[in-house]
C-alpha positions in Angstrom: 0.0 0.0 0.0 3.0 2.3 0.4 3.3 2.6 -3.4 -0.3 3.8 -3.9 -1.2 7.5 -3.6 -2.9 8.3 -0.3 -6.0 9.7 -2.1 -6.4 6.4 -3.9 -6.3 4.6 -0.6 -9.1 6.8 0.7 -11.3 6.3 -2.5 -10.8 2.5 -2.1 -11.8 2.8 1.5 -14.9 4.8 0.7 -16.1 2.4 -2.0 -15.5 -0.6 0.2 -17.2 0.7 3.3 -20.4 1.8 1.4 -20.8 -1.5 -0.4 -20.2 -3.3 2.9 -22.9 -1.1 4.5 -25.3 -2.0 1.7 -24.8 -5.7 2.4 -25.0 -5.0 6.1 -28.4 -3.3 5.6 -29.6 -6.5 3.8 -28.2 -8.7 6.6 -30.0 -6.6 9.3 -33.3 -7.9 7.9 -32.3 -11.3 9.4 -30.4 -10.4 12.5 -31.2 -6.7 13.2 -28.8 -3.8 13.5 -27.3 -5.0 16.7 -26.5 -8.4 15.1 -24.9 -6.8 12.1 -22.7 -4.7 14.3 -21.7 -7.6 16.5 -20.7 -9.7 13.4 -19.0 -6.8 11.7 -16.8 -5.8 14.7 -16.3 -9.2 16.2 -15.2 -10.9 13.0 -13.1 -7.9 11.9 -11.3 -7.7 15.2 -10.6 -11.5 15.1 -9.0 -11.2 11.6 -6.8 -8.2 12.5 -5.7 -9.6 15.8 -4.6 -12.8 14.1 -3.0 -10.8 11.3 -1.0 -8.3 13.3 -0.7 -10.0 16.8 -0.3 -6.6 18.5 1.3 -6.1 21.9 -0.6 -4.1 24.5 0.8 -0.5 24.6 3.2 0.1 27.5 2.3 3.7 28.3 -1.1 4.9 29.5 -1.0 7.7 26.9 -0.9 5.1 24.1 -3.6 3.0 25.8 -5.9 6.0 26.0 -5.4 6.7 22.3 -6.3 3.0 21.5 -9.4 3.1 23.8 -10.6 6.4 22.3 -10.0 5.1 18.8 -12.0 1.9 19.6 -14.8 3.9 21.2 -15.0 6.1 18.1 -15.2 3.0 15.9 -18.0 1.6 18.1 -19.9 4.9 17.9 -19.6 5.0 14.1 -21.6 1.8 14.0 -24.7 3.8 15.0 -25.1 4.1 11.3 -26.5 0.6 11.2 -29.5 1.3 13.5 -29.9 4.5 11.5 -30.2 2.4 8.3 -33.3 0.7 9.7 -35.0 4.2 9.4 -33.2 5.9 6.5 -32.1 5.1 3.0 -28.4 4.3 2.6 -27.6 7.5 0.7 -29.3 9.8 3.2 -27.7 8.1 6.2 -24.3 8.4 4.6 -24.9 12.0 3.7 -25.8 12.9 7.3 -22.9 10.9 8.7 -20.6 12.9 6.4 -21.5 16.1 8.2 -19.1 15.1 10.9 -15.9 15.0 8.9 -17.1 18.0 6.9 -17.3 20.0 10.1 -13.9 18.8 11.0 -12.6 20.1 7.7 -14.2 23.5 8.3 -13.1 24.0 11.9 -9.5 22.7 11.5 -8.6 24.4 8.2 -6.6 27.6 7.8 -6.7 27.6 4.0 -9.5 29.1 1.9 -9.3 26.3 -0.6 -10.0 23.6 2.0 -13.0 25.7 3.4 -14.3 26.1 -0.2 -14.1 22.3 -0.8 -15.8 21.6 2.4 -18.6 24.0 1.6 -19.0 22.5 -1.9 -19.2 19.1 -0.3 -21.7 20.3 2.2 -23.8 21.8 -0.6 -23.7 18.5 -2.4 -24.8 16.6 0.7 -27.8 19.0 1.0 -28.7 18.6 -2.7 -28.4 14.8 -2.4 -31.5 14.9 -0.3 -32.9 18.4 -1.0 -36.3 19.1 0.6 -39.2 17.3 -0.9 -42.5 15.8 0.1 -40.8 13.0 2.1 -40.2 13.0 5.9 -37.7 10.8 7.8 -37.9 9.7 11.4 -36.0 12.0 13.8 -34.5 9.0 15.6 -32.8 7.8 12.4 -31.5 11.3 11.6 -30.1 11.7 15.2 -28.4 8.3 15.0 -26.7 9.1 11.6 -25.5 12.5 13.0 -24.1 10.9 16.1 -22.3 8.4 13.9 -20.9 11.3 11.9 -19.6 12.9 15.1 -17.8 9.7 16.0 -16.5 9.5 12.4 -14.8 12.9 12.9 -13.2 11.6 16.1 -12.2 8.4 14.3 -10.2 10.4 11.7 -8.3 12.4 14.3 -7.6 9.4 16.6 -6.7 7.1 13.7 -4.0 9.6 12.6 -2.6 9.7 16.2 -2.7 5.9 16.4 -1.0 5.5 13.0 1.7 7.9 14.0 2.7 5.7 16.9 3.1 2.5 14.9 4.1 1.6 11.4 1.9 -1.5 11.4 -1.8 -2.2 12.0 -1.4 -3.1 15.7 -3.2 0.0 17.0 -6.1 -0.6 14.6 -6.4 -4.3 15.7 -6.5 -3.3 19.3 -9.0 -0.5 18.7 -11.3 -2.9 16.8 -11.0 -5.4 19.6 -12.1 -2.7 22.1 -15.0 -1.7 19.8 -16.0 -5.3 19.7 -15.9 -5.6 23.5 -18.3 -2.6 23.6 -20.7 -3.8 20.9 -20.7 -7.6 20.6 -22.5 -8.4 23.9 -25.5 -6.3 22.8 -25.8 -8.2 19.6 -25.5 -11.6 21.3 -28.1 -10.6 23.9 -30.5 -9.4 21.2 -30.0 -12.2 18.6 -28.5 -15.1 20.5 -27.6 -18.3 18.5 -28.9 -16.8 15.2 -25.5 -15.1 14.8 -23.8 -18.6 14.8 -25.7 -20.1 11.8 -23.5 -20.8 8.8 -25.4 -18.6 6.4 -25.4 -15.6 8.8 -21.7 -16.1 9.6 -20.7 -16.2 5.9 -22.7 -13.0 5.3 -21.1 -11.5 8.4 -17.6 -12.3 7.0 -18.4 -10.5 3.8 -19.8 -7.4 5.7 -16.8 -7.4 8.1 -14.3 -7.6 5.3 -15.9 -4.9 3.1 -17.0 -2.5 5.7 -14.3 -2.8 8.4 -11.1 -4.8 7.6 -10.4 -3.4 4.2 -11.5 0.3 4.6 -10.0 0.8 8.1 -6.7 -0.6 6.9 -6.7 1.7 3.9 -7.7 4.7 5.9 -5.0 4.1 8.5 -2.4 4.0 5.7 -3.8 7.1 4.1 -4.0 9.1 7.4 -0.3 8.6 7.9 0.2 10.8 4.8 -2.8 13.1 4.7 -4.0 15.8 7.2 -7.2 14.9 8.9 -9.0 17.9 7.3 -8.1 16.6 3.8 -9.3 13.1 4.6 -12.5 14.7 5.9 -13.1 16.3 2.5 -12.1 13.2 0.5 -14.7 11.4 2.6 -17.2 13.5 0.7 -17.3 10.7 -1.8 -19.3 8.7 0.7 -22.7 9.8 -0.6 -21.6 9.1 -4.2 -20.5 5.6 -3.4 -23.5 5.1 -1.2 -25.7 6.1 -4.1 -23.9 3.6 -6.3 -24.1 0.9 -3.7 -27.8 1.6 -3.2 -28.5 1.3 -7.0 -26.5 -1.9 -7.5 -27.1 -3.7 -4.2 -30.4 -2.4 -2.8 -32.2 -1.3 -6.0 -32.5 2.3 -4.9 -32.7 4.9 -7.7 -31.4 8.5 -7.9 -33.1 11.6 -9.3 -31.4 14.0 -11.7 -30.8 16.5 -8.9 -29.0 13.8 -6.9 -26.6 13.2 -9.7 -25.8 16.9 -9.6 -25.1 16.5 -5.9 -22.7 13.6 -6.7 -20.9 15.9 -9.1 -20.5 18.5 -6.4 -19.0 16.1 -3.9 -16.7 14.7 -6.6 -15.5 18.2 -7.4 -14.9 18.9 -3.7 -12.8 15.7 -3.4 -10.8 16.6 -6.6 -10.2 20.1 -5.2 -8.9 18.6 -1.9 -6.4 16.4 -3.8 -5.2 19.1 -6.1 -4.8 21.5 -3.2 -2.6 19.1 -1.4 -0.5 18.5 -4.5 0.0 22.2 -5.0 1.0 22.6 -1.3 3.5 19.7 -1.6 5.1 21.2 -4.7 5.5 24.6 -3.0 7.1 23.0 0.1 9.5 21.0 -2.1 
């Protein structure tokens, strides 16, 4: 992954997580949102712990970073109960407001602010006001997930800076699993252990956790958190694509305009970083 451009890693992460969430929404029809979260985090943590075999950090400062990182990951999974109330594209757009806010509040360059505003406008256009109402509970869950997503980006960068490998990520996912898996087991019981559900859970865990978190961790070592936040503006676009291909959802013409807005915002963030790199060199 070191040979791939950091923006390409983020795009791969965005596509993977949204298709994983689409499959997760399908799986929630069988085992509920809590069951999907338990499978996603439990299986992903098991894979990464075996893969990286991380040692427990020696200092309390490093442990606090891992615990906060894991808590943010667990909180991001509020998107799954949100998906029981909202379409995938809308939930993703609302979740994105977290990293967009991060981009706005942490930036000192006009270009970054303009890209974040353009992305925010695209999010609004994606679900511009129409004669449809959505449950307030679902909106609140998606926004809470977005706040955790902003914290995830910041803590992921700090965790990645302390280790060249994926050990911090594996430990953080393990802590997220400790916080989340018991709720799914209590809610769904032995249904989570059936072969069909376990196989589907492996697919969801790989697409929505193992692959995207690993790509993001590598990207965050080379990109500032605010740039990652704007690059994450591709989330609604990939969610719309996943909704069309996996869930049979369809987009209106105005929503395609919205996808163009978030795509331009992401391109602007990448070009802005390239220009800054060239000036510093």
